[in-house]
Backbone bond lengths (Angstrom), bond angles and torsions (degrees), N, CA, C in turn:
res aa  C-N    CA-C-N  psi(-1)  N-CA   C-N-CA  omega(-1)  CA-C   N-CA-C  phi
1 M - - - 1.484 - - 1.468 109.55 -
2 A 1.282 116.50 139.42 1.553 118.71 -179.93 1.477 110.58 -66.33
3 K 1.274 113.59 144.42 1.511 121.92 179.39 1.611 107.32 -76.00
4 K 1.253 111.38 138.77 1.509 119.30 -176.64 1.493 108.67 -86.90
5 V 1.428 117.78 132.22 1.420 119.60 -178.80 1.487 111.77 -126.47
6 L 1.340 119.50 139.83 1.494 122.73 171.26 1.504 108.98 -112.51
7 I 1.284 113.89 126.12 1.494 118.99 -177.92 1.448 112.73 -100.33
8 V 1.265 121.15 123.13 1.483 126.34 -175.21 1.597 106.42 -117.40
9 D 1.346 116.06 111.39 1.452 118.27 174.15 1.576 105.05 -163.99
10 D 1.220 114.42 142.51 1.486 117.23 -178.88 1.576 113.45 -79.70
11 S 1.300 115.85 -15.11 1.460 120.60 176.33 1.520 111.38 -91.11
12 L 1.321 116.93 119.62 1.462 120.99 176.45 1.531 108.32 -57.97
13 Y 1.341 116.52 -41.59 1.510 121.07 178.34 1.591 111.38 -52.84
14 M 1.297 112.29 -48.11 1.550 115.58 -176.30 1.521 107.21 -69.60
15 R 1.269 117.11 -42.36 1.553 119.64 178.56 1.530 107.37 -52.23
16 T 1.321 116.73 -53.13 1.472 121.66 -174.81 1.493 109.93 -61.32
17 V 1.376 118.47 -42.47 1.496 119.19 -179.58 1.419 109.76 -62.74
18 I 1.390 116.47 -46.85 1.522 118.64 -179.34 1.522 109.52 -62.62
19 K 1.361 116.26 -44.15 1.471 116.20 -173.54 1.512 110.01 -68.45
20 D 1.361 120.60 -38.83 1.477 120.54 175.09 1.458 114.06 -53.07
21 A 1.402 112.30 -49.40 1.534 119.30 -177.51 1.495 108.65 -60.02
22 L 1.332 119.07 -49.36 1.461 124.76 -176.90 1.455 112.00 -61.23
23 V 1.312 119.74 -42.96 1.498 126.56 -172.65 1.589 105.34 -69.46
24 T 1.351 111.95 -42.39 1.464 117.75 -178.95 1.477 110.81 -64.11
25 A 1.351 117.15 -33.99 1.475 123.36 179.99 1.622 113.95 -81.11
26 G 1.318 109.98 0.20 1.500 115.03 179.34 1.514 120.29 90.72
27 F 1.376 115.80 17.35 1.467 121.42 171.87 1.403 115.20 -91.63
28 D 1.318 115.05 154.52 1.511 120.38 179.63 1.549 108.25 -102.82
29 V 1.343 112.76 110.99 1.498 118.01 178.26 1.499 103.47 -83.66
30 V 1.349 119.08 112.15 1.398 126.93 -176.91 1.548 113.77 -90.39
31 G 1.326 113.01 -18.05 1.474 117.68 -172.50 1.466 110.77 -170.70
32 Q 1.425 111.68 158.18 1.483 118.73 177.18 1.534 103.61 -141.38
33 A 1.346 112.74 141.47 1.480 119.44 178.25 1.501 111.60 -135.23
34 A 1.332 116.45 138.75 1.388 122.10 -177.72 1.517 115.55 -100.82
35 N 1.381 116.47 -3.80 1.388 122.38 177.84 1.451 109.86 -150.20
36 G 1.376 116.67 169.00 1.452 124.51 -168.08 1.547 107.47 -66.05
37 E 1.368 116.79 -52.35 1.392 120.96 -173.89 1.575 111.06 -53.29
38 T 1.341 116.18 -45.59 1.414 120.41 -178.68 1.503 110.26 -63.14
39 A 1.381 112.91 -44.55 1.467 119.79 -178.03 1.507 111.38 -60.16
40 I 1.281 120.22 -41.47 1.508 122.08 177.96 1.532 109.96 -60.75
41 D 1.396 113.93 -50.50 1.492 119.26 -178.01 1.559 110.15 -57.99
42 M 1.308 116.93 -45.32 1.448 120.53 -174.35 1.594 106.23 -71.19
43 A 1.280 116.86 -37.65 1.590 116.09 179.72 1.438 110.02 -63.32
44 I 1.322 119.91 -40.50 1.441 124.04 -178.63 1.528 110.64 -69.05
45 E 1.384 118.15 -41.61 1.363 124.40 178.95 1.635 115.18 -72.89
46 L 1.266 113.02 -42.75 1.482 118.84 -172.06 1.562 111.45 -87.34
47 Q 1.363 115.26 -30.29 1.437 121.75 -174.93 1.590 109.46 48.17
48 P 1.337 113.33 60.64 1.565 115.10 -177.51 1.473 111.63 -70.24
49 D 1.300 119.72 161.84 1.503 125.97 174.66 1.498 105.20 -67.29
50 L 1.357 118.55 -41.23 1.407 120.89 -168.86 1.563 107.78 -142.81
51 I 1.369 111.66 144.87 1.545 116.86 174.17 1.483 106.09 -128.03
52 T 1.335 113.23 129.12 1.570 119.59 171.17 1.527 105.09 -94.09
53 L 1.306 118.57 122.84 1.452 122.32 -167.92 1.499 108.71 -126.42
54 D 1.352 113.34 119.96 1.485 121.64 170.93 1.556 106.55 -72.79
55 N 1.366 115.72 150.98 1.418 116.12 -179.59 1.573 114.80 -90.60
56 I 1.430 114.44 -29.21 1.486 115.76 -178.70 1.487 106.17 -108.04
57 L 1.306 112.22 109.94 1.551 118.77 -179.67 1.575 107.27 -119.61
58 P 1.280 120.20 160.75 1.516 121.75 -174.54 1.411 117.16 -59.00
59 D 1.444 117.07 -31.99 1.395 124.45 -175.36 1.505 117.02 -112.20
60 M 1.301 119.08 -13.46 1.433 121.44 174.52 1.515 112.95 -170.53
61 L 1.364 117.51 169.79 1.424 121.97 -178.13 1.534 109.99 -90.57
62 G 1.372 112.02 145.58 1.501 115.55 174.77 1.515 114.14 -50.93
63 L 1.406 110.81 -36.36 1.544 114.63 -176.20 1.564 107.97 -61.14
64 D 1.320 116.36 -34.50 1.452 119.44 -177.64 1.539 111.39 -74.38
65 I 1.402 117.37 -34.06 1.426 123.65 177.43 1.485 106.72 -65.84
66 L 1.346 122.50 -37.77 1.481 123.60 177.87 1.585 108.33 -55.89
67 N 1.357 116.19 -45.11 1.492 120.78 -178.32 1.467 109.93 -60.33
68 V 1.446 120.12 -40.91 1.430 120.93 -174.73 1.521 107.38 -77.20
69 L 1.343 120.40 -37.54 1.542 117.25 178.95 1.499 108.97 -66.66
70 K 1.375 119.88 -31.78 1.453 119.97 179.31 1.629 106.26 -68.88
71 S 1.242 121.42 -44.28 1.453 125.76 -178.54 1.666 112.58 -66.89
72 E 1.358 112.38 -24.99 1.403 115.44 176.36 1.529 110.27 -91.47
73 E 1.314 116.79 1.99 1.481 121.39 -179.93 1.420 111.05 59.80
74 I 1.242 121.48 42.89 1.500 124.85 174.40 1.551 107.96 -84.49
75 D 1.288 117.17 123.73 1.462 122.15 -167.16 1.513 112.25 -96.39
76 S 1.323 118.38 12.44 1.466 128.18 178.88 1.528 106.67 -63.45
77 K 1.396 115.51 136.96 1.586 117.81 168.17 1.435 101.39 -74.63
78 I 1.408 114.21 151.55 1.383 124.30 -178.31 1.524 114.08 -127.27
79 I 1.314 117.60 123.90 1.478 117.98 169.87 1.456 107.76 -111.31
80 M 1.347 114.97 120.46 1.485 119.08 174.23 1.471 111.21 -79.72
81 I 1.352 116.61 139.04 1.461 123.28 179.57 1.433 105.44 -133.64
82 S 1.454 114.33 119.75 1.452 117.11 -175.60 1.542 112.92 -155.14
83 A 1.220 113.60 150.16 1.483 114.85 172.51 1.572 114.28 -72.74
84 V 1.331 114.20 -18.56 1.500 122.41 175.13 1.507 109.60 -75.98
85 G 1.315 119.38 104.97 1.469 119.49 -175.55 1.499 113.79 -116.76
86 Q 1.403 114.58 19.66 1.562 117.99 172.77 1.428 107.45 -51.77
87 E 1.293 116.31 140.83 1.480 120.78 174.50 1.513 116.44 -58.91
88 S 1.396 117.24 -34.88 1.392 118.49 176.14 1.453 116.28 -63.77
89 V 1.350 117.29 -35.13 1.450 122.33 -179.29 1.412 109.68 -77.05
90 V 1.358 120.35 -38.57 1.440 121.46 175.08 1.484 112.17 -63.85
91 E 1.403 121.06 -43.32 1.410 122.36 176.06 1.535 111.09 -61.26
92 E 1.319 115.65 -39.20 1.544 116.72 -177.51 1.523 108.11 -65.49
93 G 1.331 115.79 -44.38 1.496 118.77 176.80 1.446 114.32 -52.21
94 L 1.354 115.90 -50.74 1.390 120.34 179.22 1.526 116.83 -62.43
95 K 1.402 110.42 -37.80 1.476 117.01 179.12 1.481 110.46 -65.59
96 R 1.319 119.14 -31.10 1.519 125.58 -177.41 1.475 111.13 -82.80
97 G 1.371 118.54 -5.52 1.420 117.78 173.19 1.553 116.55 121.02
98 A 1.315 114.07 1.54 1.493 113.17 171.89 1.551 110.62 -71.30
99 S 1.359 116.81 145.69 1.437 119.79 -179.55 1.514 106.63 -83.44
100 K 1.259 121.02 -39.52 1.441 123.48 -178.81 1.524 109.44 -145.44
101 Y 1.368 114.41 165.61 1.472 121.41 178.84 1.538 110.12 -133.56
102 I 1.212 117.60 122.57 1.526 122.30 -176.64 1.547 103.02 -111.26
103 V 1.326 113.92 131.18 1.452 120.90 175.97 1.513 112.97 -97.66
104 K 1.431 117.26 123.87 1.378 116.89 174.57 1.441 115.72 -73.89
105 P 1.399 120.66 146.97 1.376 125.21 4.82 1.560 110.68 -78.57
106 F 1.430 116.37 160.49 1.470 118.52 179.81 1.559 105.62 -145.44
107 T 1.222 117.65 161.80 1.517 122.28 175.60 1.578 108.40 -89.30
108 S 1.268 112.31 158.94 1.497 114.32 169.33 1.454 117.88 -61.47
109 E 1.393 112.27 -32.94 1.486 119.35 173.96 1.588 113.08 -63.17
110 Q 1.313 114.13 -40.54 1.478 117.74 179.73 1.517 108.71 -67.14
111 L 1.339 117.51 -43.15 1.464 124.96 178.85 1.517 112.28 -54.89
112 I 1.489 112.31 -53.71 1.476 115.41 -177.60 1.519 110.48 -66.39
113 A 1.357 119.30 -40.20 1.532 118.00 -178.87 1.539 111.12 -61.85
114 T 1.363 113.49 -32.83 1.487 114.45 178.55 1.533 111.52 -75.33
115 V 1.320 115.62 -42.54 1.420 119.95 176.86 1.577 111.86 -56.59
116 N 1.305 116.73 -46.04 1.499 124.58 -175.91 1.455 105.94 -65.16
117 E 1.286 124.52 -43.66 1.408 131.97 176.78 1.559 107.13 -57.91
118 V 1.216 123.86 -56.75 1.462 128.95 -178.31 1.578 110.26 -57.22
119 V 1.329 112.17 -51.01 1.390 118.04 -176.68 1.555 116.45 -63.37
120 A 1.299 110.47 -32.10 1.470 122.36 176.65 1.467 112.11 -71.13
121 G 1.383 116.07 -22.73 1.460 124.20 178.21 1.531 110.62 84.74
């Protein structure tokens, strides 16, 4: 059965790029969110296997969303995807529960390789 993925990014373009890559690779994109509040609601409702999470959203930071998901005991694996690649931010994301951190821009091949690695555990 295809792994369920929730895509969180405020950019429609980025969501489309990520979705196209994931669908082509055989994943089931079950939802897309453009802000943190929607992302949290959808994560709780959909319980996806994987969440791709942008760090800079209109209403909150991805780092803060990681804290909420942990407190809600959401078991989804999380890959942070952000243009912010400072080591301190990357380390903080991983410390708060993200499995991997991808810095934009990235290729579809990089994305799928990382997703497969995280899903495989």
